[in-house]
C-alpha positions as CSV (number, residue, x, y, z in Angstrom):
1,M,140.0,-288.8,5.6
2,A,140.7,-285.5,7.3
3,L,138.5,-282.5,6.7
4,Q,140.0,-280.4,4.0
5,T,137.8,-277.3,4.1
6,G,137.8,-274.6,6.8
7,L,134.9,-272.2,7.3
8,Y,136.2,-268.6,7.9
9,Y,134.3,-266.4,10.1
10,P,133.1,-263.8,11.2
11,Y,134.1,-261.6,8.3
12,V,134.1,-261.9,4.5
13,H,137.5,-260.5,4.0
14,L,140.5,-262.1,5.5
15,R,142.0,-259.5,7.8
16,D,145.5,-260.9,8.5
17,E,147.7,-261.7,5.5
18,S,150.1,-263.8,7.5
19,W,147.3,-265.8,9.0
20,A,145.8,-266.3,5.5
21,K,149.2,-267.7,4.2
22,A,149.3,-270.1,7.2
23,A,145.7,-271.2,6.6
24,A,146.6,-271.9,3.0
25,L,149.4,-274.3,4.1
26,Y,146.8,-276.5,5.8
27,W,143.3,-276.1,4.4
28,R,142.7,-277.5,1.0
29,N,139.9,-274.9,0.7
30,L,138.8,-272.1,2.8
31,A,135.0,-271.3,2.6
32,R,133.8,-267.9,3.6
33,V,130.4,-266.4,4.1
34,V,129.5,-264.1,1.1
35,P,125.9,-263.0,0.7
36,P,124.7,-262.7,-2.9
37,G,125.7,-259.3,-4.3
38,F,128.3,-258.6,-1.6
39,P,131.1,-256.3,-3.0
40,V,134.1,-258.5,-2.4
41,R,137.4,-256.6,-2.5
42,D,140.2,-259.0,-1.6
43,R,143.8,-257.8,-1.1
44,D,146.4,-258.7,-3.8
45,V,147.9,-261.3,-1.6
46,I,144.6,-263.1,-1.1
47,K,144.0,-263.0,-4.8
48,E,147.5,-264.6,-5.4
49,L,146.8,-267.3,-3.0
50,N,143.4,-268.0,-4.7
51,Q,144.5,-267.8,-8.2
52,G,144.8,-271.1,-10.0
53,T,144.1,-273.1,-6.8
54,G,140.5,-272.4,-6.0
55,F,141.6,-271.9,-2.4
56,L,138.6,-269.7,-1.5
57,I,135.0,-270.8,-1.7
58,D,132.1,-268.4,-1.4
59,T,129.2,-269.7,0.7
60,D,125.7,-268.3,0.6
61,P,124.6,-267.7,4.2
62,R,120.9,-267.3,3.5
63,P,119.7,-270.8,4.3
64,A,121.6,-270.7,7.6
65,A,120.3,-267.2,8.3
66,E,116.7,-268.4,7.8
67,T,117.4,-271.2,10.4
68,V,118.9,-269.0,13.1
69,A,116.8,-266.0,12.7
70,P,113.7,-267.2,14.7
71,A,115.8,-267.7,17.9
72,F,117.2,-264.1,17.5
73,V,113.7,-262.8,17.0
74,E,112.5,-264.6,20.2
75,A,115.4,-263.4,22.2
76,I,114.9,-259.8,21.0
77,R,111.1,-259.7,21.7
78,D,111.6,-261.3,25.1
79,N,114.3,-258.9,26.2
80,A,113.8,-255.9,24.1
81,E,114.2,-253.3,27.0
82,A,117.3,-254.9,28.4
83,L,118.9,-255.1,24.9
84,R,117.9,-251.6,23.9
85,A,119.6,-250.3,27.1
86,R,122.8,-251.8,25.8
87,F,122.6,-251.9,22.0
88,A,120.3,-249.1,21.0
89,V,121.2,-247.4,17.8
90,E,118.8,-244.4,17.7
91,D,121.2,-242.0,19.4
92,R,124.2,-243.3,17.5
93,R,123.0,-242.7,13.9
94,F,125.7,-241.5,11.4
95,T,123.7,-238.2,10.9
96,S,126.8,-236.4,9.8
97,R,127.7,-239.1,7.4
98,R,124.4,-239.7,5.6
99,Q,125.7,-239.0,2.2
100,S,126.5,-240.8,-1.0
101,A,130.3,-240.1,-0.8
102,P,132.5,-243.1,0.0
103,M,132.8,-243.7,3.8
104,L,135.6,-245.1,5.8
105,A,135.1,-248.5,7.5
106,P,133.8,-248.1,11.0
107,T,136.0,-248.1,14.0
108,P,135.3,-250.5,17.0
109,R,133.5,-247.7,18.7
110,D,131.2,-247.1,15.7
111,L,128.1,-249.0,14.7
112,T,128.6,-251.6,12.0
113,G,126.6,-253.0,9.1
114,L,125.1,-256.5,8.3
115,Y,124.6,-257.0,4.6
116,P,120.7,-257.1,4.0
117,E,120.9,-260.4,2.1
118,E,121.9,-262.1,5.2
119,V,119.3,-260.7,7.5
120,P,115.8,-262.2,7.0
121,A,113.0,-259.7,6.9
122,E,111.4,-260.8,10.1
123,L,114.7,-260.4,12.0
124,E,115.3,-257.0,10.5
125,A,111.7,-255.9,11.5
126,A,112.3,-257.2,15.1
127,L,115.6,-255.3,15.3
128,E,114.1,-252.1,14.1
129,E,111.1,-252.4,16.3
130,A,113.3,-252.8,19.4
131,G,115.5,-249.9,18.4
132,L,118.4,-252.2,17.7
133,A,118.9,-251.5,14.0
134,Y,118.1,-249.2,11.1
135,R,118.5,-249.5,7.3
136,D,120.8,-246.8,6.1
137,W,124.4,-246.1,6.0
138,R,124.9,-246.0,2.2
139,Q,128.3,-246.6,0.8
140,M,129.7,-246.4,-2.7
141,V,131.7,-249.5,-3.7
142,G,133.0,-248.8,-7.1
143,H,129.9,-247.8,-9.0
144,Q,127.6,-249.7,-6.7
145,Q,125.7,-248.1,-3.9
146,V,125.3,-250.5,-0.9
147,S,122.9,-250.1,2.0
148,W,123.4,-252.0,5.3
149,V,121.4,-253.1,8.4
150,V,123.1,-251.0,11.0
151,V,123.6,-252.5,14.4
152,D,125.9,-252.5,17.4
153,P,129.2,-254.5,16.6
154,A,128.6,-256.9,19.5
155,L,125.2,-257.9,18.2
156,A,126.5,-258.3,14.7
157,W,129.4,-260.5,16.0
158,T,127.0,-262.8,17.8
159,Y,124.7,-263.2,14.8
160,K,127.7,-263.9,12.5
161,C,129.0,-266.6,14.8
162,A,125.5,-268.1,15.0
163,I,125.2,-268.3,11.2
164,T,128.7,-269.8,11.0
165,E,127.8,-272.5,13.4
166,E,124.7,-273.4,11.4
167,L,126.7,-273.3,8.1
168,A,129.3,-275.7,9.7
169,R,126.5,-278.1,10.7
170,R,125.1,-278.1,7.1
171,T,128.5,-278.4,5.3
172,A,130.7,-280.2,7.7
173,F,133.2,-277.5,7.2
174,A,135.5,-276.7,10.2
175,P,135.0,-273.2,11.7
176,V,138.3,-271.3,11.7
177,T,139.1,-267.6,12.4
178,D,141.9,-265.2,12.9
179,Q,139.9,-263.4,15.6
180,L,140.8,-265.2,18.8
181,D,137.7,-264.0,20.8
182,A,135.4,-265.7,18.2
183,Y,136.6,-269.1,19.2
184,I,134.4,-269.0,22.4
185,A,131.4,-268.0,20.4
186,T,130.4,-271.4,19.3
187,G,127.7,-273.8,20.4
188,E,124.0,-274.3,20.0
189,W,122.4,-270.9,19.4
190,T,119.1,-271.0,21.2
191,A,117.2,-267.9,22.2
192,E,118.5,-268.4,25.8
193,R,122.1,-268.7,24.6
194,I,121.7,-265.6,22.5
195,T,120.3,-263.7,25.4
196,D,123.0,-264.8,27.7
197,T,125.7,-264.0,25.2
198,L,124.5,-260.5,24.4
199,L,123.7,-259.5,28.0
200,G,127.0,-260.9,29.4
201,G,125.7,-264.0,31.3
202,A,127.2,-266.8,29.1
203,A,130.2,-268.6,30.3
204,P,132.9,-269.4,27.6
205,T,132.4,-272.7,25.8
206,V,134.9,-275.4,26.0
207,G,135.8,-275.2,22.4
208,R,135.4,-278.7,21.0
209,E,133.7,-277.4,17.9
210,T,136.9,-275.6,16.7
211,A,139.4,-278.2,18.0
212,Q,140.5,-279.4,14.5
213,A,141.0,-275.8,13.2
214,R,143.0,-274.8,16.2
215,M,145.2,-278.0,16.0
216,A,145.9,-277.5,12.4
217,M,146.9,-273.9,12.9
218,M,149.0,-274.7,16.0
219,A,150.9,-277.2,13.9
220,V,151.5,-275.0,10.9
221,Q,152.4,-272.0,12.9
222,C,155.1,-273.8,14.9
223,V,157.3,-274.1,11.8
224,L,156.6,-270.8,10.2
225,P,159.2,-267.9,10.1
226,A,158.5,-265.0,12.4
227,D,157.7,-262.6,9.6
228,L,155.4,-264.6,7.2
229,R,154.2,-261.4,5.7
230,H,157.4,-261.2,3.6
231,V,157.1,-264.8,2.2
232,P,155.8,-264.6,-1.4
233,A,152.4,-266.0,-1.9
234,D,153.6,-268.2,-4.8
235,K,155.9,-270.1,-2.5
236,I,152.9,-270.9,-0.3
237,V,151.0,-272.1,-3.4
238,R,153.8,-274.3,-4.5
239,L,154.2,-275.9,-1.0
240,R,150.4,-276.5,-1.2
241,T,150.5,-278.5,-4.4
242,Q,154.0,-280.0,-4.6
243,Y,153.9,-282.1,-1.4
244,A,150.5,-283.8,-1.7
245,D,151.5,-287.1,-0.1
246,E,153.2,-285.4,3.0
247,F,150.2,-283.1,3.2
248,A,147.8,-286.0,3.3
249,A,149.7,-287.7,6.1
250,F,149.9,-284.4,8.0
251,A,146.1,-283.8,7.7
252,A,145.4,-287.4,8.9
253,A,147.6,-286.7,12.0
254,V,145.7,-283.6,12.8
255,E,142.4,-285.5,12.5
256,A,143.7,-288.2,14.7
257,A,145.0,-285.8,17.3
258,T,141.6,-283.9,17.2
259,A,139.7,-287.2,17.6
260,D,141.8,-288.1,20.6
261,V,141.2,-284.8,22.5
262,V,137.6,-284.6,21.7
263,G,136.9,-288.2,22.7
264,A,138.9,-287.8,25.9
265,T,137.1,-284.6,27.0
266,Q,133.4,-285.3,26.4
267,E,132.7,-284.8,30.1
268,V,135.2,-281.8,30.5
269,T,133.4,-278.5,31.1
270,D,136.5,-276.5,32.3
271,R,138.0,-274.5,29.5
272,A,141.5,-274.4,31.0
273,A,141.5,-278.1,31.4
274,F,140.4,-278.5,27.8
275,E,143.3,-276.3,26.6
276,L,145.7,-278.6,28.4
277,H,144.2,-281.7,26.7
278,L,144.5,-279.9,23.4
279,Q,148.1,-279.1,24.0
280,G,148.9,-282.7,25.0
281,A,147.3,-284.1,21.9
282,F,149.2,-281.7,19.8
283,D,152.5,-282.6,21.4
284,S,152.1,-286.3,21.1
285,H,150.7,-286.5,17.5
286,L,152.6,-283.5,15.9
287,A,155.3,-281.8,18.0
288,Q,157.2,-284.9,19.1
289,P,157.1,-286.6,15.7
290,L,158.5,-283.4,14.2
291,E,161.3,-283.3,16.7
292,S,162.0,-287.0,16.1
293,L,162.1,-286.4,12.4
294,R,164.5,-283.5,12.8
295,Q,166.8,-285.7,14.8
296,A,166.5,-288.5,12.3
297,M,167.4,-286.3,9.4
298,N,170.4,-284.9,11.4
299,G,171.5,-288.5,12.1
300,L,171.2,-289.4,8.4
301,K,173.4,-286.4,7.5
302,L,176.1,-287.6,9.9
303,N,175.9,-291.1,8.7
304,T,176.3,-290.0,5.1
305,V,179.3,-287.9,6.0
306,F,180.9,-290.9,7.8
307,T,180.3,-293.1,4.8
308,T,181.9,-290.6,2.5
309,L,184.9,-290.3,4.8
310,T,185.5,-294.1,4.7
311,I,186.1,-294.0,1.1
312,K,188.2,-290.8,1.2
313,P,191.6,-292.4,1.9
314,E,191.4,-294.1,-1.4
315,V,191.4,-290.8,-3.3
316,T,194.0,-289.0,-1.1
317,V,196.9,-290.8,-2.8
318,P,198.5,-288.1,-5.1
319,G,197.1,-288.4,-8.7
320,A,200.6,-288.4,-10.3
321,G,201.8,-291.3,-8.0
322,L,198.6,-293.3,-8.5
323,A,199.1,-292.9,-12.3
324,W,202.6,-294.1,-12.1
325,L,201.7,-297.1,-9.9
326,L,198.5,-298.1,-11.9
327,G,199.1,-296.5,-15.3
328,G,195.9,-296.2,-17.3
329,T,193.9,-297.6,-14.5
330,A,193.9,-294.6,-12.4
331,T,191.0,-293.0,-14.3
332,A,189.0,-296.2,-14.0
333,V,189.6,-296.3,-10.2
334,G,188.6,-292.6,-9.8
335,T,185.5,-293.3,-11.8
336,G,184.6,-296.3,-9.6
337,I,185.0,-294.2,-6.5
338,A,182.8,-291.5,-8.0
339,F,180.1,-294.1,-8.8
340,A,180.4,-295.3,-5.2
341,A,180.0,-291.8,-3.9
342,L,176.9,-291.3,-6.2
343,A,175.4,-294.6,-4.9
344,T,175.9,-293.4,-1.4
345,R,174.2,-290.1,-2.1
346,Q,171.3,-291.8,-3.8
347,A,170.8,-294.2,-0.9
348,A,170.8,-291.3,1.4
349,A,168.2,-289.5,-0.7
350,R,166.1,-292.7,-0.6
351,E,166.4,-292.9,3.1
352,R,165.6,-289.2,3.5
353,D,162.5,-289.5,1.4
354,T,161.3,-292.5,3.3
355,L,161.8,-290.8,6.6
356,V,159.9,-287.7,5.5
357,A,157.0,-289.6,3.8
358,S,156.6,-292.0,6.7
359,S,156.3,-289.3,9.3
360,P,153.0,-287.3,10.1
361,A,155.3,-284.3,10.5
362,G,157.1,-284.7,7.2
363,Y,154.9,-281.9,5.7
364,L,155.8,-279.6,8.6
365,L,159.5,-280.2,8.0
366,R,159.0,-279.3,4.3
367,V,157.3,-276.1,5.3
368,E,160.0,-275.3,7.9
369,K,162.8,-275.7,5.4
370,E,161.2,-274.1,2.4
371,L,160.0,-270.9,4.2
372,K,162.9,-270.3,6.7
373,P,164.7,-267.2,5.7
374,A,168.2,-268.0,4.3
375,T,171.3,-266.1,3.7
376,M,173.1,-266.6,0.4
377,L,175.7,-269.0,2.2
378,R,172.9,-271.0,3.7
379,R,171.0,-271.2,0.5
380,A,174.2,-272.5,-1.2
381,G,174.6,-275.0,1.6
382,R,171.0,-276.2,1.2
383,V,171.7,-276.8,-2.5
384,M,174.8,-278.8,-1.8
385,A,172.9,-280.8,0.9
386,R,170.2,-281.7,-1.6
387,T,172.8,-282.7,-4.1
388,A,174.5,-284.9,-1.5
389,G,171.2,-286.5,-0.7
390,V,170.9,-285.3,2.9
391,G,168.7,-282.2,2.4
392,I,165.0,-282.0,1.7
């Protein structure tokens, strides 16, 4: 059975609404790292995606933080001077902002904050001793005053990715992010790896750890409208729940594609080569079946039209002449033809449903058809196609 839960990182709040909608079309659930007491303030769209579906799951990072903290403490104590030269915070304190009034979120050039509940005491002490952190930066969130462990954004990023990797190991959730750079920050987080990452010596990892998440998002995004931001959240929720069978087949195809590429690249260390393998598995397992399904559906539509045309001459005889020739039997003949047309439509509908259900790309076709922007004329045509048994 394909994994159904993604693990969002490195933030608590989903930053990109369009990405969140795309994620909701694949992941049954999306776990995110939420320390106890953290003031969650989701946007309305995220709340709508979550309402009634339990899409988002809050995951406590403290056990994972306790596991990865010792490696960070070791890396800090062994490289304090070099790390301080790059990530020192003493000269960058928010001296003009140390007040109880609400503060704006930091810009990329600012320092950033780790929530204290996700920073074990030993690690916080090591950071402060090395001049890499301080506890301050108070912020009012509603009526709650929050303090943070203030650090350089690059250090916070590395720490968040390490916690995520440990959480993924503990939960078997698949790490997934809307921040492309975070994909390279996976792997075993030893003290040496942490040092290399922070001081710029680490080479990008191949990316096998996030292959399934990337495969799933590649598949979903290939059928989404360009401006997903304007697609109502309730339509996303309906697609998530209405086509359960097609969704299951699609999820299994993603898992199979991921297994293929991971199995074939165990000895691959070149990232560009891995990307080619990933694209190849996506094409063979998902993109090509989707195109084949599109062609099959188009062929079904033509065949249905042809079948309808074969019975059309029988109804082109003028009604008055037919009544004069056949008397009272004209209505019965017309009724028979109507039943024949109905049977043709029903057969086409059954064939359509079989095609969609049997294809790993059936769910993708549903998404493509349901979310594609439509003019009034095209919407009317879609209704007629469904009535005729050739639309989905």
